[in-house]
Backbone atoms as SQL, in Angstrom:
CREATE TABLE atoms (id INTEGER PRIMARY KEY, chain TEXT, resi INTEGER, resn TEXT, atom TEXT, x REAL, y REAL, z REAL);
INSERT INTO atoms VALUES
  (1, 'A', 1, 'UNK', 'N', 56.970, 58.921, 153.343),
  (2, 'A', 1, 'UNK', 'CA', 58.028, 59.873, 152.540),
  (3, 'A', 1, 'UNK', 'C', 58.020, 61.128, 153.400),
  (4, 'A', 2, 'UNK', 'N', 59.415, 61.742, 153.294),
  (5, 'A', 2, 'UNK', 'CA', 59.718, 62.994, 153.995),
  (6, 'A', 2, 'UNK', 'C', 59.383, 64.113, 153.151),
  (7, 'A', 3, 'UNK', 'N', 58.821, 65.154, 153.720),
  (8, 'A', 3, 'UNK', 'CA', 58.347, 66.395, 153.088),
  (9, 'A', 3, 'UNK', 'C', 59.531, 67.317, 153.060),
  (10, 'A', 4, 'UNK', 'N', 59.793, 67.910, 151.800),
  (11, 'A', 4, 'UNK', 'CA', 60.672, 69.192, 151.599),
  (12, 'A', 4, 'UNK', 'C', 60.132, 70.279, 152.452),
  (13, 'A', 5, 'UNK', 'N', 61.214, 70.631, 153.398),
  (14, 'A', 5, 'UNK', 'CA', 60.665, 72.045, 154.217),
  (15, 'A', 5, 'UNK', 'C', 61.616, 73.071, 153.503),
  (16, 'A', 6, 'UNK', 'N', 60.910, 74.227, 153.160),
  (17, 'A', 6, 'UNK', 'CA', 61.473, 75.585, 152.767),
  (18, 'A', 6, 'UNK', 'C', 61.959, 76.455, 154.088),
  (19, 'A', 7, 'UNK', 'N', 63.289, 76.535, 154.189),
  (20, 'A', 7, 'UNK', 'CA', 63.619, 77.431, 155.148),
  (21, 'A', 7, 'UNK', 'C', 63.360, 78.985, 154.888),
  (22, 'A', 8, 'UNK', 'N', 63.251, 79.434, 153.839),
  (23, 'A', 8, 'UNK', 'CA', 62.857, 80.646, 153.192),
  (24, 'A', 8, 'UNK', 'C', 62.104, 80.580, 152.095),
  (25, 'A', 9, 'UNK', 'N', 61.534, 81.779, 151.758),
  (26, 'A', 9, 'UNK', 'CA', 60.730, 82.104, 150.382),
  (27, 'A', 9, 'UNK', 'C', 60.918, 83.437, 149.974),
  (28, 'A', 10, 'UNK', 'N', 61.507, 83.463, 148.713),
  (29, 'A', 10, 'UNK', 'CA', 61.789, 84.415, 147.842),
  (30, 'A', 10, 'UNK', 'C', 60.612, 84.707, 146.779),
  (31, 'A', 11, 'UNK', 'N', 60.434, 85.936, 146.422),
  (32, 'A', 11, 'UNK', 'CA', 59.365, 85.993, 145.471),
  (33, 'A', 11, 'UNK', 'C', 60.115, 85.774, 144.140),
  (34, 'A', 12, 'UNK', 'N', 59.305, 85.034, 143.075),
  (35, 'A', 12, 'UNK', 'CA', 59.580, 84.674, 141.950),
  (36, 'A', 12, 'UNK', 'C', 60.548, 85.726, 141.178),
  (37, 'A', 13, 'UNK', 'N', 60.082, 87.002, 141.186),
  (38, 'A', 13, 'UNK', 'CA', 60.829, 88.189, 140.364),
  (39, 'A', 13, 'UNK', 'C', 61.991, 88.324, 140.922),
  (40, 'A', 14, 'UNK', 'N', 62.227, 88.257, 142.353),
  (41, 'A', 14, 'UNK', 'CA', 63.499, 88.344, 143.070),
  (42, 'A', 14, 'UNK', 'C', 64.497, 87.263, 142.923),
  (43, 'A', 15, 'UNK', 'N', 63.919, 86.241, 142.790),
  (44, 'A', 15, 'UNK', 'CA', 64.904, 85.022, 142.378),
  (45, 'A', 15, 'UNK', 'C', 65.308, 85.254, 141.041),
  (46, 'A', 16, 'UNK', 'N', 64.534, 85.518, 140.071),
  (47, 'A', 16, 'UNK', 'CA', 64.876, 85.760, 138.550),
  (48, 'A', 16, 'UNK', 'C', 65.905, 86.568, 138.608),
  (49, 'A', 17, 'UNK', 'N', 65.765, 87.756, 139.098),
  (50, 'A', 17, 'UNK', 'CA', 66.778, 88.939, 139.414),
  (51, 'A', 17, 'UNK', 'C', 68.036, 88.340, 139.718),
  (52, 'A', 18, 'UNK', 'N', 68.133, 87.724, 140.897),
  (53, 'A', 18, 'UNK', 'CA', 69.507, 87.071, 141.495),
  (54, 'A', 18, 'UNK', 'C', 70.014, 86.189, 140.550),
  (55, 'A', 19, 'UNK', 'N', 69.182, 85.109, 139.874),
  (56, 'A', 19, 'UNK', 'CA', 69.806, 84.371, 138.939),
  (57, 'A', 19, 'UNK', 'C', 70.431, 85.120, 137.952),
  (58, 'A', 20, 'UNK', 'N', 69.927, 86.201, 137.419),
  (59, 'A', 20, 'UNK', 'CA', 70.478, 86.864, 136.261),
  (60, 'A', 20, 'UNK', 'C', 71.845, 87.598, 136.736),
  (61, 'A', 21, 'UNK', 'N', 71.749, 88.338, 138.025),
  (62, 'A', 21, 'UNK', 'CA', 73.196, 88.696, 138.513),
  (63, 'A', 21, 'UNK', 'C', 74.155, 87.568, 138.868),
  (64, 'A', 22, 'UNK', 'N', 73.747, 86.447, 139.297),
  (65, 'A', 22, 'UNK', 'CA', 74.694, 85.316, 139.414),
  (66, 'A', 22, 'UNK', 'C', 75.303, 85.056, 138.206),
  (67, 'A', 23, 'UNK', 'N', 74.388, 84.952, 137.096),
  (68, 'A', 23, 'UNK', 'CA', 75.201, 84.449, 135.606),
  (69, 'A', 23, 'UNK', 'C', 76.065, 85.565, 135.006),
  (70, 'A', 24, 'UNK', 'N', 75.639, 86.732, 135.395),
  (71, 'A', 24, 'UNK', 'CA', 76.764, 87.763, 135.049),
  (72, 'A', 24, 'UNK', 'C', 77.983, 87.744, 135.896),
  (73, 'A', 25, 'UNK', 'N', 77.993, 87.441, 137.025),
  (74, 'A', 25, 'UNK', 'CA', 79.110, 87.267, 137.878),
  (75, 'A', 25, 'UNK', 'C', 80.042, 86.021, 137.500),
  (76, 'A', 26, 'UNK', 'N', 79.394, 84.955, 137.158),
  (77, 'A', 26, 'UNK', 'CA', 80.123, 83.750, 136.697),
  (78, 'A', 26, 'UNK', 'C', 80.530, 83.983, 135.308),
  (79, 'A', 27, 'UNK', 'N', 80.500, 84.881, 134.441),
  (80, 'A', 27, 'UNK', 'CA', 81.176, 85.287, 133.269),
  (81, 'A', 27, 'UNK', 'C', 82.334, 86.361, 133.637),
  (82, 'A', 28, 'UNK', 'N', 82.521, 86.581, 134.743),
  (83, 'A', 28, 'UNK', 'CA', 83.703, 87.264, 135.057),
  (84, 'A', 28, 'UNK', 'C', 84.909, 86.451, 135.063),
  (85, 'A', 29, 'UNK', 'N', 85.866, 87.072, 134.739),
  (86, 'A', 29, 'UNK', 'CA', 87.135, 86.299, 134.528),
  (87, 'A', 29, 'UNK', 'C', 87.965, 86.484, 135.962),
  (88, 'A', 30, 'UNK', 'N', 87.593, 87.345, 136.866),
  (89, 'A', 30, 'UNK', 'CA', 88.176, 87.382, 138.010),
  (90, 'A', 30, 'UNK', 'C', 87.455, 86.727, 139.103),
  (91, 'A', 31, 'UNK', 'N', 87.043, 85.613, 138.860),
  (92, 'A', 31, 'UNK', 'CA', 86.337, 84.862, 139.753),
  (93, 'A', 31, 'UNK', 'C', 87.076, 83.527, 140.306),
  (94, 'A', 32, 'UNK', 'N', 87.373, 83.332, 141.408),
  (95, 'A', 32, 'UNK', 'CA', 88.186, 82.192, 141.676),
  (96, 'A', 32, 'UNK', 'C', 87.293, 80.998, 141.905),
  (97, 'A', 33, 'UNK', 'N', 87.793, 79.583, 142.015),
  (98, 'A', 33, 'UNK', 'CA', 87.088, 78.630, 141.744),
  (99, 'A', 33, 'UNK', 'C', 86.138, 78.306, 142.731),
  (100, 'A', 34, 'UNK', 'N', 86.466, 78.634, 143.783),
  (101, 'A', 34, 'UNK', 'CA', 85.449, 78.278, 145.117),
  (102, 'A', 34, 'UNK', 'C', 84.383, 79.239, 145.040),
  (103, 'A', 35, 'UNK', 'N', 84.784, 80.581, 144.781),
  (104, 'A', 35, 'UNK', 'CA', 83.378, 81.309, 144.501),
  (105, 'A', 35, 'UNK', 'C', 82.421, 80.881, 143.268),
  (106, 'A', 36, 'UNK', 'N', 83.278, 80.697, 142.375),
  (107, 'A', 36, 'UNK', 'CA', 82.313, 80.033, 141.093),
  (108, 'A', 36, 'UNK', 'C', 81.448, 78.970, 141.424),
  (109, 'A', 37, 'UNK', 'N', 82.001, 77.999, 142.146),
  (110, 'A', 37, 'UNK', 'CA', 81.477, 76.684, 142.433),
  (111, 'A', 37, 'UNK', 'C', 80.209, 77.066, 143.414),
  (112, 'A', 38, 'UNK', 'N', 80.260, 78.080, 144.354),
  (113, 'A', 38, 'UNK', 'CA', 79.233, 78.464, 145.398),
  (114, 'A', 38, 'UNK', 'C', 78.201, 79.260, 144.570),
  (115, 'A', 39, 'UNK', 'N', 78.552, 79.883, 143.750),
  (116, 'A', 39, 'UNK', 'CA', 77.502, 80.640, 142.822),
  (117, 'A', 39, 'UNK', 'C', 76.738, 79.682, 142.032),
  (118, 'A', 40, 'UNK', 'N', 77.570, 78.563, 141.428),
  (119, 'A', 40, 'UNK', 'CA', 76.719, 77.646, 140.620),
  (120, 'A', 40, 'UNK', 'C', 75.727, 76.941, 141.490),
  (121, 'A', 41, 'UNK', 'N', 76.143, 76.690, 142.814),
  (122, 'A', 41, 'UNK', 'CA', 75.135, 75.832, 143.524),
  (123, 'A', 41, 'UNK', 'C', 73.843, 76.802, 144.254),
  (124, 'A', 42, 'UNK', 'N', 74.252, 77.930, 144.072),
  (125, 'A', 42, 'UNK', 'CA', 73.302, 78.832, 144.513),
  (126, 'A', 42, 'UNK', 'C', 72.193, 78.933, 143.360),
  (127, 'A', 43, 'UNK', 'N', 72.637, 79.286, 142.243),
  (128, 'A', 43, 'UNK', 'CA', 71.883, 79.244, 141.155),
  (129, 'A', 43, 'UNK', 'C', 71.075, 77.978, 140.956),
  (130, 'A', 44, 'UNK', 'N', 71.715, 76.874, 140.985),
  (131, 'A', 44, 'UNK', 'CA', 70.727, 75.518, 140.889),
  (132, 'A', 44, 'UNK', 'C', 69.819, 75.512, 142.142),
  (133, 'A', 45, 'UNK', 'N', 70.024, 75.748, 143.026),
  (134, 'A', 45, 'UNK', 'CA', 69.016, 75.876, 144.293),
  (135, 'A', 45, 'UNK', 'C', 67.954, 76.780, 143.790),
  (136, 'A', 46, 'UNK', 'N', 68.060, 78.137, 143.531),
  (137, 'A', 46, 'UNK', 'CA', 67.125, 78.820, 142.777),
  (138, 'A', 46, 'UNK', 'C', 66.374, 78.443, 141.625),
  (139, 'A', 47, 'UNK', 'N', 67.076, 78.053, 140.908),
  (140, 'A', 47, 'UNK', 'CA', 66.302, 77.298, 139.548),
  (141, 'A', 47, 'UNK', 'C', 65.256, 75.982, 140.194),
  (142, 'A', 48, 'UNK', 'N', 65.872, 75.266, 140.994),
  (143, 'A', 48, 'UNK', 'CA', 65.033, 74.116, 141.470),
  (144, 'A', 48, 'UNK', 'C', 63.880, 74.732, 141.973),
  (145, 'A', 49, 'UNK', 'N', 64.027, 75.675, 143.089),
  (146, 'A', 49, 'UNK', 'CA', 62.603, 76.340, 143.615),
  (147, 'A', 49, 'UNK', 'C', 61.676, 76.850, 142.795),
  (148, 'A', 50, 'UNK', 'N', 62.174, 77.365, 141.545),
  (149, 'A', 50, 'UNK', 'CA', 61.371, 78.084, 140.603),
  (150, 'A', 50, 'UNK', 'C', 60.666, 77.024, 139.937),
  (151, 'A', 51, 'UNK', 'N', 61.089, 76.074, 139.394),
  (152, 'A', 51, 'UNK', 'CA', 60.485, 74.940, 138.617),
  (153, 'A', 51, 'UNK', 'C', 59.755, 73.854, 139.535),
  (154, 'A', 52, 'UNK', 'N', 59.691, 73.955, 140.889),
  (155, 'A', 52, 'UNK', 'CA', 59.092, 73.209, 141.727),
  (156, 'A', 52, 'UNK', 'C', 57.484, 73.513, 141.807),
  (157, 'A', 53, 'UNK', 'N', 56.694, 72.748, 141.578),
  (158, 'A', 53, 'UNK', 'CA', 55.311, 72.835, 141.430),
  (159, 'A', 53, 'UNK', 'C', 54.816, 73.679, 142.881),
  (160, 'A', 54, 'UNK', 'N', 53.752, 74.611, 142.937),
  (161, 'A', 54, 'UNK', 'CA', 53.766, 75.296, 143.929),
  (162, 'A', 54, 'UNK', 'C', 52.688, 74.315, 145.098),
  (163, 'A', 55, 'UNK', 'N', 51.970, 73.304, 144.487),
  (164, 'A', 55, 'UNK', 'CA', 51.505, 72.430, 145.356),
  (165, 'A', 55, 'UNK', 'C', 52.376, 71.556, 146.104),
  (166, 'A', 56, 'UNK', 'N', 53.466, 71.655, 145.960),
  (167, 'A', 56, 'UNK', 'CA', 54.406, 70.606, 146.516),
  (168, 'A', 56, 'UNK', 'C', 55.141, 71.461, 147.748),
  (169, 'A', 57, 'UNK', 'N', 54.893, 72.890, 147.737),
  (170, 'A', 57, 'UNK', 'CA', 55.408, 73.592, 148.919),
  (171, 'A', 57, 'UNK', 'C', 54.855, 73.133, 150.420),
  (172, 'A', 58, 'UNK', 'N', 55.632, 73.109, 151.455),
  (173, 'A', 58, 'UNK', 'CA', 54.963, 72.822, 152.795),
  (174, 'A', 58, 'UNK', 'C', 54.860, 74.296, 153.496),
  (175, 'A', 59, 'UNK', 'N', 53.751, 74.430, 154.097),
  (176, 'A', 59, 'UNK', 'CA', 53.765, 75.868, 154.744),
  (177, 'A', 59, 'UNK', 'C', 53.783, 75.322, 156.220),
  (178, 'A', 60, 'UNK', 'N', 54.464, 76.202, 156.925),
  (179, 'A', 60, 'UNK', 'CA', 54.667, 76.090, 158.294),
  (180, 'A', 60, 'UNK', 'C', 53.230, 76.130, 159.170);
């Protein structure tokens, strides 16, 4: 089985703050579809990293 490698690490507090900012931006009426989709993907990535168990992280 191939292990998931993380290319970057963000402190949990920073990730949660960024997710809040993304959610605020997603509520904007002036957001085009391309940016909306990109922000949704980024938010999903951050959320996945936050719920992933710490023992599954691979350290370099």
